[in-house]
N, CA, C and O atoms as a GROMACS GRO file, in nm:
protein
  280
    1MET      N    1   0.082  -0.120   0.000
    1MET     CA    2   0.000   0.000   0.000
    1MET      C    3   0.086   0.126   0.000
    1MET      O    4   0.060   0.219  -0.076
    2ALA      N    5   0.188   0.129   0.083
    2ALA     CA    6   0.275   0.246   0.091
    2ALA      C    7   0.348   0.268  -0.040
    2ALA      O    8   0.371   0.382  -0.080
    3GLU      N    9   0.385   0.158  -0.108
    3GLU     CA   10   0.453   0.171  -0.237
    3GLU      C   11   0.361   0.233  -0.340
    3GLU      O   12   0.405   0.314  -0.422
    4GLN      N   13   0.233   0.197  -0.338
    4GLN     CA   14   0.137   0.255  -0.432
    4GLN      C   15   0.119   0.404  -0.405
    4GLN      O   16   0.112   0.484  -0.498
    5SER      N   17   0.112   0.440  -0.278
    5SER     CA   18   0.098   0.582  -0.242
    5SER      C   19   0.219   0.661  -0.286
    5SER      O   20   0.206   0.772  -0.338
    6LEU      N   21   0.337   0.605  -0.264
    6LEU     CA   22   0.460   0.672  -0.304
    6LEU      C   23   0.465   0.689  -0.456
    6LEU      O   24   0.505   0.793  -0.507
    7ALA      N   25   0.425   0.584  -0.527
    7ALA     CA   26   0.424   0.591  -0.674
    7ALA      C   27   0.326   0.697  -0.722
    7ALA      O   28   0.356   0.770  -0.817
    8ALA      N   29   0.211   0.708  -0.658
    8ALA     CA   30   0.112   0.808  -0.696
    8ALA      C   31   0.165   0.949  -0.670
    8ALA      O   32   0.146   1.038  -0.753
    9VAL      N   33   0.229   0.969  -0.558
    9VAL     CA   34   0.285   1.100  -0.525
    9VAL      C   35   0.394   1.137  -0.625
    9VAL      O   36   0.401   1.251  -0.670
   10GLN      N   37   0.478   1.041  -0.660
   10GLN     CA   38   0.585   1.068  -0.756
   10GLN      C   39   0.528   1.102  -0.893
   10GLN      O   40   0.581   1.188  -0.963
   11ARG      N   41   0.422   1.034  -0.933
   11ARG     CA   42   0.357   1.062  -1.062
   11ARG      C   43   0.301   1.205  -1.063
   11ARG      O   44   0.313   1.276  -1.163
   12ILE      N   45   0.241   1.245  -0.952
   12ILE     CA   46   0.186   1.381  -0.943
   12ILE      C   47   0.299   1.484  -0.945
   12ILE      O   48   0.288   1.586  -1.013
   13GLU      N   49   0.406   1.457  -0.872
   13GLU     CA   50   0.518   1.550  -0.869
   13GLU      C   51   0.579   1.570  -1.008
   13GLU      O   52   0.619   1.681  -1.043
   14ARG      N   53   0.585   1.462  -1.087
   14ARG     CA   54   0.639   1.474  -1.223
   14ARG      C   55   0.546   1.553  -1.314
   14ARG      O   56   0.591   1.613  -1.412
   15ALA      N   57   0.417   1.555  -1.282
   15ALA     CA   58   0.319   1.626  -1.364
   15ALA      C   59   0.315   1.775  -1.333
   15ALA      O   60   0.258   1.852  -1.410
   16ILE      N   61   0.375   1.817  -1.223
   16ILE     CA   62   0.375   1.959  -1.186
   16ILE      C   63   0.483   2.031  -1.264
   16ILE      O   64   0.600   1.993  -1.262
   17LEU      N   65   0.442   2.135  -1.333
   17LEU     CA   66   0.532   2.216  -1.414
   17LEU      C   67   0.538   2.357  -1.358
   17LEU      O   68   0.448   2.399  -1.285
   18VAL      N   69   0.642   2.430  -1.391
   18VAL     CA   70   0.650   2.571  -1.354
   18VAL      C   71   0.634   2.651  -1.482
   18VAL      O   72   0.719   2.647  -1.571
   19LEU      N   73   0.524   2.724  -1.491
   19LEU     CA   74   0.494   2.809  -1.605
   19LEU      C   75   0.456   2.947  -1.554
   19LEU      O   76   0.376   2.960  -1.462
   20ARG      N   77   0.513   3.047  -1.615
   20ARG     CA   78   0.485   3.185  -1.576
   20ARG      C   79   0.511   3.209  -1.427
   20ARG      O   80   0.449   3.294  -1.365
   21GLY      N   81   0.603   3.131  -1.372
   21GLY     CA   82   0.638   3.147  -1.232
   21GLY      C   83   0.542   3.079  -1.136
   21GLY      O   84   0.550   3.101  -1.015
   22HIS      N   85   0.451   2.997  -1.187
   22HIS     CA   86   0.354   2.927  -1.103
   22HIS      C   87   0.369   2.776  -1.121
   22HIS      O   88   0.401   2.728  -1.229
   23ARG      N   89   0.347   2.704  -1.013
   23ARG     CA   90   0.344   2.557  -1.022
   23ARG      C   91   0.206   2.518  -1.073
   23ARG      O   92   0.104   2.552  -1.012
   24VAL      N   93   0.202   2.446  -1.184
   24VAL     CA   94   0.076   2.412  -1.248
   24VAL      C   95   0.075   2.266  -1.293
   24VAL      O   96   0.178   2.200  -1.300
   25MET      N   97  -0.045   2.220  -1.322
   25MET     CA   98  -0.063   2.090  -1.385
   25MET      C   99  -0.149   2.111  -1.509
   25MET      O  100  -0.242   2.193  -1.509
   26LEU      N  101  -0.119   2.038  -1.613
   26LEU     CA  102  -0.198   2.047  -1.735
   26LEU      C  103  -0.333   1.980  -1.715
   26LEU      O  104  -0.347   1.889  -1.634
   27ASP      N  105  -0.431   2.026  -1.790
   27ASP     CA  106  -0.565   1.969  -1.777
   27ASP      C  107  -0.566   1.820  -1.804
   27ASP      O  108  -0.641   1.746  -1.739
   28ALA      N  109  -0.486   1.773  -1.897
   28ALA     CA  110  -0.483   1.630  -1.929
   28ALA      C  111  -0.432   1.549  -1.809
   28ALA      O  112  -0.482   1.440  -1.782
   29ASP      N  113  -0.332   1.602  -1.739
   29ASP     CA  114  -0.279   1.533  -1.621
   29ASP      C  115  -0.380   1.533  -1.507
   29ASP      O  116  -0.395   1.433  -1.437
   30LEU      N  117  -0.449   1.645  -1.487
   30LEU     CA  118  -0.552   1.651  -1.383
   30LEU      C  119  -0.667   1.556  -1.415
   30LEU      O  120  -0.718   1.488  -1.326
   31ALA      N  121  -0.707   1.552  -1.541
   31ALA     CA  122  -0.815   1.463  -1.580
   31ALA      C  123  -0.777   1.318  -1.554
   31ALA      O  124  -0.859   1.240  -1.505
   32MET      N  125  -0.653   1.281  -1.587
   32MET     CA  126  -0.608   1.145  -1.562
   32MET      C  127  -0.609   1.115  -1.412
   32MET      O  128  -0.649   1.006  -1.370
   33LEU      N  129  -0.566   1.210  -1.332
   33LEU     CA  130  -0.563   1.195  -1.187
   33LEU      C  131  -0.704   1.167  -1.132
   33LEU      O  132  -0.722   1.083  -1.045
   34TYR      N  133  -0.802   1.239  -1.186
   34TYR     CA  134  -0.940   1.223  -1.140
   34TYR      C  135  -1.016   1.115  -1.214
   34TYR      O  136  -1.131   1.085  -1.179
   35GLY      N  137  -0.956   1.055  -1.315
   35GLY     CA  138  -1.020   0.947  -1.387
   35GLY      C  139  -1.134   0.991  -1.477
   35GLY      O  140  -1.233   0.919  -1.493
   36VAL      N  141  -1.120   1.109  -1.535
   36VAL     CA  142  -1.223   1.160  -1.627
   36VAL      C  143  -1.156   1.204  -1.757
   36VAL      O  144  -1.034   1.219  -1.763
   37ALA      N  145  -1.236   1.223  -1.858
   37ALA     CA  146  -1.184   1.273  -1.985
   37ALA      C  147  -1.145   1.420  -1.970
   37ALA      O  148  -1.208   1.494  -1.894
   38THR      N  149  -1.043   1.462  -2.041
   38THR     CA  150  -0.999   1.602  -2.036
   38THR      C  151  -1.113   1.695  -2.074
   38THR      O  152  -1.132   1.800  -2.011
   39LYS      N  153  -1.189   1.658  -2.175
   39LYS     CA  154  -1.301   1.740  -2.219
   39LYS      C  155  -1.404   1.757  -2.106
   39LYS      O  156  -1.457   1.866  -2.086
   40ALA      N  157  -1.430   1.650  -2.032
   40ALA     CA  158  -1.527   1.655  -1.922
   40ALA      C  159  -1.476   1.745  -1.809
   40ALA      O  160  -1.553   1.820  -1.749
   41LEU      N  161  -1.347   1.738  -1.779
   41LEU     CA  162  -1.289   1.823  -1.676
   41LEU      C  163  -1.302   1.970  -1.714
   41LEU      O  164  -1.346   2.052  -1.633
   42ASN      N  165  -1.264   2.003  -1.837
   42ASN     CA  166  -1.272   2.143  -1.882
   42ASN      C  167  -1.417   2.191  -1.884
   42ASN      O  168  -1.444   2.306  -1.849
   43GLN      N  169  -1.507   2.106  -1.923
   43GLN     CA  170  -1.649   2.144  -1.926
   43GLN      C  171  -1.700   2.171  -1.784
   43GLN      O  172  -1.774   2.267  -1.762
   44ALA      N  173  -1.661   2.086  -1.688
   44ALA     CA  174  -1.704   2.106  -1.550
   44ALA      C  175  -1.650   2.237  -1.494
   44ALA      O  176  -1.720   2.308  -1.422
   45VAL      N  177  -1.526   2.270  -1.527
   45VAL     CA  178  -1.468   2.396  -1.480
   45VAL      C  179  -1.541   2.514  -1.543
   45VAL      O  180  -1.573   2.610  -1.474
   46ARG      N  181  -1.568   2.507  -1.673
   46ARG     CA  182  -1.640   2.617  -1.740
   46ARG      C  183  -1.778   2.637  -1.678
   46ARG      O  184  -1.822   2.750  -1.660
   47ARG      N  185  -1.847   2.528  -1.648
   47ARG     CA  186  -1.983   2.538  -1.593
   47ARG      C  187  -1.984   2.589  -1.449
   47ARG      O  188  -2.086   2.640  -1.402
   48ASN      N  189  -1.874   2.575  -1.380
   48ASN     CA  190  -1.867   2.613  -1.238
   48ASN      C  191  -1.759   2.718  -1.214
   48ASN      O  192  -1.695   2.718  -1.110
   49ARG      N  193  -1.739   2.806  -1.309
   49ARG     CA  194  -1.632   2.905  -1.303
   49ARG      C  195  -1.633   2.987  -1.174
   49ARG      O  196  -1.527   3.025  -1.124
   50ALA      N  197  -1.750   3.014  -1.120
   50ALA     CA  198  -1.760   3.095  -0.998
   50ALA      C  199  -1.697   3.026  -0.877
   50ALA      O  200  -1.664   3.093  -0.778
   51ARG      N  201  -1.680   2.896  -0.882
   51ARG     CA  202  -1.621   2.822  -0.771
   51ARG      C  203  -1.468   2.829  -0.767
   51ARG      O  204  -1.406   2.786  -0.670
   52PHE      N  205  -1.408   2.882  -0.872
   52PHE     CA  206  -1.263   2.883  -0.882
   52PHE      C  207  -1.212   3.026  -0.878
   52PHE      O  208  -1.276   3.118  -0.929
   53PRO      N  209  -1.094   3.046  -0.816
   53PRO     CA  210  -1.036   3.180  -0.815
   53PRO      C  211  -0.999   3.222  -0.958
   53PRO      O  212  -0.978   3.136  -1.043
   54PRO      N  213  -0.990   3.351  -0.984
   54PRO     CA  214  -0.962   3.400  -1.119
   54PRO      C  215  -0.830   3.346  -1.177
   54PRO      O  216  -0.818   3.328  -1.298
   55ASP      N  217  -0.733   3.319  -1.090
   55ASP     CA  218  -0.603   3.272  -1.139
   55ASP      C  219  -0.591   3.120  -1.135
   55ASP      O  220  -0.481   3.065  -1.140
   56PHE      N  221  -0.704   3.051  -1.125
   56PHE     CA  222  -0.703   2.904  -1.116
   56PHE      C  223  -0.650   2.840  -1.244
   56PHE      O  224  -0.580   2.739  -1.238
   57MET      N  225  -0.681   2.898  -1.357
   57MET     CA  226  -0.636   2.839  -1.483
   57MET      C  227  -0.605   2.948  -1.584
   57MET      O  228  -0.652   3.061  -1.575
   58PHE      N  229  -0.523   2.909  -1.680
   58PHE     CA  230  -0.492   2.998  -1.792
   58PHE      C  231  -0.461   2.911  -1.912
   58PHE      O  232  -0.428   2.794  -1.899
   59GLN      N  233  -0.472   2.971  -2.029
   59GLN     CA  234  -0.446   2.899  -2.152
   59GLN      C  235  -0.305   2.932  -2.200
   59GLN      O  236  -0.263   3.048  -2.197
   60LEU      N  237  -0.234   2.831  -2.242
   60LEU     CA  238  -0.098   2.851  -2.290
   60LEU      C  239  -0.098   2.925  -2.423
   60LEU      O  240  -0.190   2.911  -2.503
   61THR      N  241   0.005   3.004  -2.443
   61THR     CA  242   0.021   3.072  -2.572
   61THR      C  243   0.089   2.976  -2.670
   61THR      O  244   0.141   2.872  -2.630
   62ALA      N  245   0.087   3.012  -2.795
   62ALA     CA  246   0.153   2.930  -2.898
   62ALA      C  247   0.303   2.920  -2.870
   62ALA      O  248   0.364   2.818  -2.902
   63GLU      N  249   0.362   3.022  -2.812
   63GLU     CA  250   0.504   3.020  -2.782
   63GLU      C  251   0.537   2.926  -2.665
   63GLU      O  252   0.645   2.868  -2.661
   64GLU      N  253   0.446   2.912  -2.571
   64GLU     CA  254   0.470   2.827  -2.454
   64GLU      C  255   0.450   2.679  -2.484
   64GLU      O  256   0.515   2.595  -2.422
   65THR      N  257   0.364   2.647  -2.576
   65THR     CA  258   0.330   2.508  -2.602
   65THR      C  259   0.448   2.422  -2.644
   65THR      O  260   0.462   2.313  -2.590
   66PRO      N  261   0.535   2.464  -2.737
   66PRO     CA  262   0.648   2.378  -2.776
   66PRO      C  263   0.742   2.348  -2.659
   66PRO      O  264   0.807   2.243  -2.659
   67ASP      N  265   0.751   2.436  -2.561
   67ASP     CA  266   0.839   2.413  -2.446
   67ASP      C  267   0.797   2.288  -2.368
   67ASP      O  268   0.881   2.226  -2.302
   68LEU      N  269   0.673   2.252  -2.374
   68LEU     CA  270   0.624   2.136  -2.299
   68LEU      C  271   0.666   2.005  -2.363
   68LEU      O  272   0.669   1.902  -2.297
   69LEU      N  273   0.699   2.009  -2.488
   69LEU     CA  274   0.735   1.886  -2.562
   69LEU      C  275   0.880   1.846  -2.544
   69LEU      O  276   0.920   1.739  -2.589
   70THR      N  277   0.959   1.929  -2.479
   70THR     CA  278   1.101   1.898  -2.461
   70THR      C  279   1.126   1.825  -2.334
   70THR      O  280   1.240   1.791  -2.303
   0.00000   0.00000   0.00000
């Protein structure tokens, strides 16, 4: 059990990125963590926008996107 917990924590830590000076996770990684489709996660956030702080999410620019592939 402890090994599974450690593996899960390590997987989450690897998914955390630093963008624009903030520690973030991509929507695809969050969706996988919660066991839902990325589209469903984004739809739920859009429908419940008032529940999230204004800086909860942002969209990457075209210049930022290639940096994630390296």
